[in-house]
N, C-alpha and C positions, 0 to 999 in steps of 0.2 A: 503494498499499498505504501500511495506516495504522500510525503508528507509537503499541506499545503503551505504558502506563505502570506495566505490573508483565509480570513473566515468567510470574504464574499467571493458567488464564485456565479457564474451565465454560464450562458452553451451558448453554442455557435448563429443555432437558430435564435434566440436575444439580443443577437450581435446585429442584426438587419436593423432592430431602432435602438441607436448606442446612445438616444436622448433618456431611454427609461433607463440604461445599465447605468445611465450619470446619476441618475437621481435618484437608484437604487444604492449608488456606490456612496455619493456623500462626495467625503474627502480622503476616503479610501480607497487600496488598489482591487483588482476585482482579478480571480482567479478566472480564463477563461478559460471552461472544459468542450471537449469530442467524446462523446463515448466511456462518460466520465475517466478523462484521460484529461490531465490539467497540459494546455500545450501552448500556453503563453499568460500574461498577465494585459489586463489595462489599469495602466493610470492617468485618474483624472488630472488636469490642468491645474485643480485647484491640490490636489495631493504633490505635483512635482513643485509648485510653488510655496507649498510650507516644506518640504522637502531644504530644496534652496537656502531659503530662509535661515534655517536650521543649521546647514552648515556654513553658512556664511558668517552667523556671529561662531561656529567653535572656530571658523577662518582668525575669526580678530580678537575672538579670546584670546588664541594661541598666539598672534600680532603683541598684543599686547603686554602680553603674559612675560615674552620673550624681549622684550621692550628696556 
């Protein structure tokens, strides 16, 4: 059994309506399944933006602590 990196899933059929998948996801990644097997992850823009901000803050913190 495969371990998924998220608790949210969607089928390839559900991806025919990506807006519904985005609404379901909120700010979380969604595992895309084909015949109950993960084939990839759908990551909403809002989640990527949040990750980018967290990483930028982390880098800024490292920079200021080294100065």
